[in-house]
C-alpha positions as CSV (number, residue, x, y, z in Angstrom):
1,M,0.0,0.1,0.0
2,R,1.4,3.4,-0.9
3,A,1.1,6.3,1.7
4,R,-2.0,8.6,1.4
5,R,-1.4,11.9,-0.5
6,P,-3.4,15.0,0.3
7,L,-6.5,15.3,-1.7
8,V,-6.0,16.8,-5.1
9,A,-8.1,18.6,-7.6
10,V,-10.1,16.3,-10.0
11,A,-8.1,15.8,-13.2
12,A,-9.2,17.1,-16.6
13,A,-11.8,15.0,-18.5
14,V,-9.4,13.8,-21.2
15,L,-7.0,12.5,-18.5
16,A,-10.0,10.8,-16.7
17,A,-10.9,9.1,-19.9
18,G,-7.4,7.8,-20.3
19,A,-7.4,6.5,-16.7
20,L,-10.7,4.7,-17.2
21,A,-9.4,3.0,-20.3
22,A,-6.4,1.8,-18.3
23,A,-8.5,0.6,-15.4
24,G,-10.9,-1.3,-17.6
25,C,-8.2,-3.2,-19.7
26,G,-7.9,-6.8,-18.6
27,G,-5.3,-8.1,-20.9
28,S,-2.3,-6.6,-19.1
29,Q,-0.5,-8.4,-16.2
30,R,-0.4,-5.2,-14.2
31,P,-1.6,-5.7,-10.6
32,L,-5.3,-5.3,-9.8
33,R,-5.5,-2.2,-7.6
34,I,-8.2,-1.8,-4.9
35,G,-8.8,1.8,-3.7
36,V,-9.7,1.8,-0.1
37,V,-11.2,5.2,1.4
38,V,-10.9,5.4,5.2
39,D,-11.5,7.9,8.1
40,C,-8.5,9.9,8.9
41,V,-10.0,13.1,10.1
42,G,-13.3,13.9,12.1
43,V,-15.2,11.9,14.6
44,N,-14.0,8.5,13.2
45,R,-10.4,9.5,13.0
46,P,-9.3,7.0,15.9
47,L,-10.7,4.2,13.7
48,E,-8.2,4.7,10.8
49,N,-6.0,2.1,11.8
50,A,-8.6,-0.4,12.5
51,E,-10.4,0.3,9.2
52,L,-7.2,-0.3,7.3
53,A,-6.7,-3.5,9.3
54,G,-10.0,-4.8,8.2
55,A,-9.2,-4.0,4.5
56,E,-5.7,-5.4,4.6
57,L,-6.5,-8.7,6.4
58,P,-7.8,-10.5,3.4
59,L,-4.7,-9.7,1.5
60,V,-2.3,-10.7,4.4
61,Q,-4.2,-14.1,4.5
62,R,-3.1,-14.4,0.8
63,G,0.5,-13.7,1.4
64,A,0.8,-10.0,1.6
65,R,3.4,-8.7,4.1
66,V,2.7,-6.1,6.8
67,K,5.2,-3.3,6.2
68,G,5.0,-1.5,9.6
69,D,4.0,-2.0,13.3
70,D,0.4,-1.5,12.3
71,A,-2.1,-1.3,9.5
72,L,-1.1,2.4,8.8
73,G,2.2,1.3,7.4
74,G,0.3,-0.7,4.6
75,V,0.9,-4.1,3.1
76,G,2.8,-5.4,0.2
77,P,1.0,-7.0,-2.7
78,A,-0.8,-10.4,-2.4
79,T,-1.2,-12.9,-5.4
80,I,-4.6,-14.3,-6.2
81,A,-5.0,-16.8,-9.1
82,G,-1.7,-15.6,-10.5
83,R,-2.7,-11.9,-10.4
84,K,-0.9,-9.5,-8.0
85,V,-3.3,-7.3,-5.9
86,E,-2.5,-4.0,-4.4
87,L,-4.2,-1.6,-1.9
88,V,-4.1,1.9,-2.4
89,S,-5.6,4.1,0.4
90,A,-7.2,7.5,0.5
91,C,-8.7,9.8,3.2
92,T,-12.2,11.0,4.1
93,E,-14.4,12.3,7.0
94,L,-17.7,10.8,8.2
95,Y,-20.7,12.7,6.5
96,E,-18.3,15.0,4.4
97,F,-19.7,14.0,1.2
98,S,-17.6,16.2,-0.9
99,T,-14.4,15.0,0.7
100,L,-15.4,11.4,0.0
101,T,-16.2,12.3,-3.6
102,A,-12.9,13.8,-4.1
103,A,-11.1,10.9,-2.6
104,M,-12.8,8.3,-4.7
105,R,-12.3,10.3,-7.9
106,S,-8.7,10.7,-7.2
107,L,-8.3,6.9,-6.7
108,V,-9.9,6.3,-10.1
109,E,-8.5,9.2,-12.1
110,R,-4.8,9.3,-10.6
111,D,-4.3,5.9,-9.2
112,H,-6.2,3.9,-11.9
113,V,-7.9,1.6,-9.3
114,D,-10.0,-1.2,-10.5
115,V,-12.1,-1.4,-7.5
116,V,-13.2,1.3,-4.9
117,V,-14.1,0.2,-1.2
118,A,-15.6,3.3,0.5
119,G,-18.5,4.4,2.8
120,G,-18.4,4.9,6.5
121,S,-22.1,5.5,7.1
122,G,-25.3,4.8,5.3
123,A,-25.4,8.4,4.0
124,D,-21.9,8.1,2.7
125,D,-23.0,4.9,0.9
126,V,-25.4,6.9,-1.3
127,T,-22.4,9.1,-2.3
128,V,-20.6,5.8,-3.3
129,R,-23.5,5.0,-5.5
130,D,-23.6,8.4,-7.2
131,V,-19.8,8.5,-7.8
132,A,-19.9,4.9,-9.2
133,A,-22.2,6.1,-12.0
134,L,-19.4,8.4,-13.3
135,Y,-16.9,5.4,-13.8
136,P,-18.8,2.5,-15.2
137,R,-15.7,0.3,-15.7
138,V,-14.6,0.4,-12.0
139,S,-16.4,-1.7,-9.5
140,F,-17.6,0.1,-6.3
141,L,-18.4,-1.6,-2.9
142,P,-20.1,0.3,-0.2
143,V,-18.6,-0.6,3.2
144,V,-21.5,-0.4,5.7
145,H,-25.1,-1.4,6.0
146,G,-27.0,1.5,4.4
147,P,-30.2,2.8,2.8
148,R,-32.2,0.5,0.6
149,E,-32.0,3.2,-2.1
150,V,-28.3,2.5,-2.7
151,T,-29.2,-0.6,-4.8
152,L,-32.8,-0.2,-5.5
153,L,-33.1,3.6,-6.8
154,H,-31.0,4.7,-9.6
155,A,-28.3,2.3,-9.0
156,P,-25.6,1.8,-11.5
157,P,-24.7,-1.8,-12.4
158,N,-21.2,-1.4,-11.1
159,V,-22.3,-1.2,-7.4
160,Y,-21.9,-4.3,-5.4
161,R,-23.2,-4.1,-1.9
162,P,-21.9,-7.3,0.0
163,S,-23.7,-6.2,3.2
164,G,-27.5,-5.7,3.8
165,D,-29.5,-2.5,3.9
166,H,-30.6,-1.3,7.4
167,G,-34.0,-3.1,7.3
168,Q,-32.7,-6.6,6.4
169,G,-31.0,-6.9,9.8
170,V,-34.2,-6.6,11.6
171,A,-35.7,-9.6,9.8
172,G,-37.3,-12.2,12.4
173,L,-37.6,-9.6,15.2
174,G,-41.3,-8.8,14.5
175,T,-42.1,-12.4,14.3
176,Y,-40.2,-13.1,17.6
177,A,-42.2,-10.3,19.3
178,Y,-45.5,-11.4,17.9
179,R,-45.2,-15.1,18.6
180,T,-42.7,-15.6,21.2
181,L,-43.1,-12.5,23.5
182,G,-46.8,-12.4,22.7
183,W,-47.0,-8.8,21.7
184,R,-50.3,-7.6,19.9
185,R,-50.0,-3.9,20.5
186,A,-46.6,-2.2,20.2
187,A,-45.0,1.2,20.0
188,V,-42.0,2.0,17.9
189,A,-39.3,4.5,19.0
190,F,-36.7,5.4,16.4
191,S,-33.9,7.9,15.6
192,Q,-34.7,10.4,12.9
193,W,-32.1,9.2,10.4
194,D,-31.6,6.6,7.7
195,A,-31.0,3.7,9.9
196,G,-33.9,4.4,12.4
197,W,-36.3,4.8,9.3
198,G,-35.1,1.6,7.8
199,E,-35.3,-0.4,10.8
200,R,-38.8,0.7,11.7
201,D,-40.3,0.1,8.4
202,A,-38.8,-3.5,8.4
203,F,-40.1,-4.2,11.8
204,M,-43.6,-2.8,11.3
205,A,-44.0,-4.6,7.9
206,E,-43.3,-7.9,9.6
207,F,-45.0,-7.4,12.9
208,C,-48.2,-6.0,11.2
209,A,-48.2,-8.7,8.6
210,L,-48.8,-11.2,11.3
211,G,-51.8,-9.2,12.8
212,G,-49.9,-6.9,15.3
213,R,-50.8,-3.3,15.7
214,V,-48.4,-0.4,16.1
215,T,-50.2,2.3,17.9
216,A,-47.5,4.9,18.3
217,Q,-44.4,5.9,16.2
218,V,-42.1,8.1,18.3
219,G,-39.6,10.1,16.3
220,P,-36.9,12.6,17.2
221,A,-38.8,14.6,19.8
222,A,-38.9,11.5,22.1
223,F,-35.2,11.5,22.4
224,A,-34.8,14.9,24.4
225,P,-32.4,14.3,27.3
226,S,-35.3,15.1,29.8
227,G,-37.8,12.9,31.7
228,R,-40.3,13.9,29.2
229,D,-39.1,11.6,26.3
230,V,-40.6,8.2,27.5
231,A,-43.8,10.0,28.4
232,Q,-44.6,10.1,24.6
233,V,-44.5,6.2,24.6
234,P,-48.0,5.0,25.4
235,R,-48.4,2.7,28.6
236,D,-51.2,0.5,27.1
237,V,-48.7,-1.4,24.7
238,D,-47.3,-4.8,25.1
239,G,-43.8,-3.7,24.1
240,V,-41.7,-1.1,22.4
241,A,-39.4,-1.7,19.6
242,V,-36.3,0.7,19.8
243,F,-34.3,1.6,16.7
244,T,-31.6,3.9,17.9
245,Q,-28.4,5.4,16.6
246,A,-25.7,6.6,18.9
247,L,-25.1,9.9,17.2
248,F,-28.8,10.8,17.5
249,T,-30.0,9.1,20.6
250,P,-29.0,9.5,24.1
251,A,-28.6,6.2,26.0
252,G,-30.6,7.8,28.8
253,F,-33.8,7.2,26.8
254,V,-33.2,3.4,26.8
255,D,-32.5,3.5,30.6
256,R,-35.7,5.7,31.3
257,L,-37.8,3.4,29.1
258,S,-36.6,0.3,30.7
259,R,-37.4,1.7,34.3
260,R,-40.8,2.6,33.1
261,L,-41.7,-0.8,31.6
262,R,-40.0,-2.9,34.2
263,D,-39.9,-6.0,32.2
264,P,-37.1,-6.7,29.6
265,R,-39.5,-8.8,27.5
266,R,-41.3,-5.5,26.7
267,I,-38.4,-4.1,24.7
268,V,-36.7,-5.3,21.6
269,V,-33.9,-3.4,19.8
270,G,-32.4,-3.4,16.4
271,P,-28.9,-3.8,14.8
272,T,-28.0,-0.1,15.3
273,T,-28.0,-1.0,19.0
274,V,-26.8,-4.5,19.1
275,D,-24.1,-4.1,16.5
276,D,-22.8,-0.8,17.8
277,L,-20.7,-2.1,20.8
278,D,-20.3,1.3,22.3
279,L,-24.0,1.9,22.4
280,L,-24.8,-1.6,23.5
281,R,-22.2,-1.1,26.4
282,A,-23.8,2.1,27.4
283,T,-27.4,0.7,27.3
284,G,-26.5,-2.8,28.5
285,P,-27.7,-2.6,32.1
286,A,-31.0,-1.3,31.0
287,L,-31.4,-3.9,28.3
288,A,-30.4,-7.1,30.3
289,G,-32.7,-9.6,29.4
290,A,-34.2,-7.9,26.3
291,T,-34.1,-9.3,22.8
292,G,-32.2,-7.8,19.8
293,A,-31.7,-8.3,16.1
294,S,-28.2,-8.3,14.6
295,F,-26.4,-8.7,11.3
296,L,-24.0,-10.9,13.3
297,P,-24.3,-14.2,14.9
298,A,-23.3,-14.3,18.7
299,V,-19.6,-14.9,19.0
300,G,-20.2,-18.0,21.0
301,S,-22.2,-19.6,18.2
302,S,-20.0,-18.6,15.2
303,R,-16.7,-20.3,14.5
304,A,-16.3,-18.0,11.5
305,L,-16.6,-14.8,13.6
306,R,-14.1,-16.3,16.3
307,S,-11.7,-17.1,13.5
308,Y,-11.8,-13.6,12.1
309,L,-11.3,-12.1,15.6
310,A,-8.3,-14.3,16.2
311,A,-6.8,-13.5,12.8
312,I,-7.1,-9.7,13.2
313,H,-5.6,-10.0,16.6
314,R,-2.6,-12.0,15.5
315,T,-1.9,-9.7,12.5
316,F,-2.9,-6.3,14.2
317,P,-2.5,-6.6,17.9
318,G,-3.5,-3.0,18.5
319,V,-7.0,-3.7,17.1
320,T,-9.2,-4.8,20.0
321,A,-11.9,-7.4,19.6
322,H,-14.4,-4.7,20.6
323,T,-13.2,-2.5,17.6
324,A,-12.7,-5.5,15.2
325,R,-16.5,-6.4,15.7
326,S,-17.6,-2.9,14.7
327,D,-19.8,-2.4,11.6
328,L,-17.1,-0.4,9.9
329,V,-14.0,-2.6,10.5
330,L,-16.0,-5.7,9.6
331,G,-17.4,-4.0,6.5
332,Y,-13.9,-3.2,5.2
333,R,-12.9,-6.8,5.7
334,T,-16.2,-7.9,4.1
335,A,-15.8,-5.8,1.0
336,V,-12.1,-6.7,0.4
337,E,-12.7,-10.4,1.1
338,T,-15.5,-10.4,-1.3
339,V,-13.3,-8.9,-4.0
340,A,-10.5,-11.4,-3.3
341,R,-13.0,-14.4,-3.7
342,A,-14.5,-13.0,-6.8
343,L,-11.1,-12.4,-8.4
344,A,-10.1,-15.9,-7.5
345,R,-13.4,-17.1,-9.3
346,A,-12.5,-14.9,-12.3
347,G,-9.1,-16.7,-12.6
348,G,-7.3,-13.5,-11.9
349,D,-8.7,-11.7,-14.7
350,P,-9.9,-8.1,-14.0
351,A,-12.1,-8.1,-17.0
352,R,-14.0,-10.9,-15.5
353,L,-14.3,-9.6,-12.1
354,P,-17.5,-7.6,-12.4
355,A,-19.3,-10.9,-13.5
356,A,-17.7,-12.8,-10.7
357,L,-18.7,-10.2,-8.2
358,A,-22.3,-10.6,-9.3
359,R,-22.2,-14.3,-8.6
360,V,-20.0,-14.4,-5.6
361,S,-21.3,-16.2,-2.4
362,T,-19.5,-16.1,1.0
363,D,-19.8,-17.5,4.5
364,L,-18.7,-14.2,6.2
365,P,-20.3,-13.2,9.5
366,G,-22.3,-10.2,8.6
367,G,-21.6,-10.5,4.8
368,A,-23.8,-11.7,1.9
369,E,-25.0,-15.2,1.5
370,R,-25.2,-14.2,-2.2
371,L,-26.0,-11.1,-4.2
372,D,-29.3,-10.6,-5.8
373,A,-30.1,-9.4,-9.4
374,R,-29.6,-5.8,-8.2
375,H,-26.1,-6.6,-6.8
376,S,-27.3,-6.2,-3.2
377,A,-26.7,-8.8,-0.4
378,V,-29.2,-11.5,0.5
379,V,-28.2,-11.9,4.1
380,A,-28.9,-14.0,7.4
381,S,-30.0,-11.9,10.5
382,S,-29.7,-13.1,14.1
383,I,-32.0,-12.9,17.0
384,V,-30.1,-12.6,20.3
385,R,-30.7,-12.2,23.9
386,I,-28.9,-9.4,25.8
387,G,-27.2,-10.4,29.0
388,R,-25.0,-8.6,31.5
389,P,-21.2,-8.3,31.0
390,A,-19.1,-11.2,32.0
391,R,-16.8,-8.7,33.6
392,T,-17.2,-5.2,34.9
393,G,-16.8,-2.7,32.2
394,G,-16.9,-5.4,29.4
395,D,-19.5,-5.9,26.5
396,P,-22.8,-7.4,27.4
397,T,-23.0,-10.9,26.5
398,L,-25.2,-12.0,23.6
399,T,-26.9,-15.4,23.3
400,Q,-28.1,-16.7,20.0
401,I,-31.8,-17.7,20.2
402,G,-32.5,-17.5,16.3
403,T,-31.3,-17.2,12.8
404,V,-33.3,-16.1,9.7
405,S,-31.6,-16.8,6.4
406,G,-32.4,-15.7,2.9
407,V,-33.3,-12.1,3.7
408,D,-33.6,-9.9,0.6
409,Q,-34.3,-6.3,0.5
410,S,-38.1,-6.8,0.2
411,I,-38.2,-8.4,3.7
412,G,-39.9,-11.5,2.3
413,G,-41.9,-9.6,-0.2
414,L,-43.3,-7.0,2.4
415,L,-41.5,-3.8,1.0
416,P,-41.9,-2.6,-2.4
417,A,-38.7,-1.6,-4.4
418,Q,-39.8,1.9,-4.7
419,L,-40.1,2.5,-1.0
420,S,-37.8,5.2,0.6
421,P,-37.9,5.2,4.2
422,S,-38.2,8.8,5.6
423,T,-39.9,10.9,8.4
424,R,-43.4,10.0,7.3
425,Q,-45.4,7.7,9.5
426,T,-45.4,4.1,8.2
427,A,-48.8,2.3,7.7
428,C,-49.5,-0.9,9.7
429,R,-51.1,-3.5,7.3
430,R,-52.0,-7.1,7.6
431,A,-50.3,-9.1,4.7
432,P,-49.0,-12.5,3.7
433,P,-46.1,-13.1,6.1
434,P,-42.5,-13.6,4.9
435,P,-41.2,-17.2,4.5
436,W,-39.6,-17.4,7.9
437,A,-42.7,-16.6,9.7
438,R,-45.0,-19.2,7.9
């Protein structure tokens, strides 16, 4: 990996055209180049080393040499199916869409990469989609779970999402609340942002399809840092589904809600809580005994997840297990690992890589079981029980209590492709249940 340069101005159109021709040429034996855009400024700056570690690990496992004491020093090339593979990194900042755009364009136009791996948030994934339309000969892989629109609305064919959209990770939670917890009337409390909307819509579609009723949808006003927030949640419900994001929802809301409901069986939470280990640690005491949905299996039930955590610790000891399990770090690893497997399937030929990416299947924790016709992941979601930490100050324990496989973006046919989750209230409708609820 070469050292990152400061961001530069976009090259002239004629130079860009020449760069694209070089990037698309599969006959040469030049290395296949993967451009990786990571956080190096802003709120996620402390994750730079860990994000790079996630991206570099698949190449290290295929023979690349770590150049320094950590991932920041880069790695040498790996060889996959006879083709050398290099990583080239660039710098961005969370939610700075112009910075992300400039970084991706620089990777394509100046570094002549064949693949771009980038994102950082669901909103950033939309930027990845939009930039991909400018470079049809380059494959773009968004890093994290994001809005369904990334692959359903105006999506160019060179975008491949190896993780699910926000709603897919909620699959099975509505069925569990209705059939196992016995809920019939529920409230939904959600953060007013892309993940909150997506999780809310997926949960309501499944819960209401089975005959449940959602009598209150509590948006951003509920998450004020005062005791008035939980007052907006009605008392005459069997339970409350909470879909929070750490940047927009104080953990105190979950604590106050727990004390008001007094029974962990009356709370379920989505992946934005379970898979954000910092938020889960902050809310863990209030959620002990509650049920959550996750894109990941519980560590104790997944050999693949334990193997990944052991491998990243051996290779990059400075990356803790807590950080390695984050959506971001796993996302970088999933994206680069997906490219590596697709390149092997393509026989090392960059010209065959796009077709191989479209057909790739993996057994990665949190990754795609396969990609659908829109190049978006079909995933498995997990239902987990949240327990108390095994040690003081540790992460809450998670126990696997269910798995749902084959979850596509329609949530088993319940959500239409044109749906774009937003601030508007979601209708609660009875419908044929998804396959896992039949």
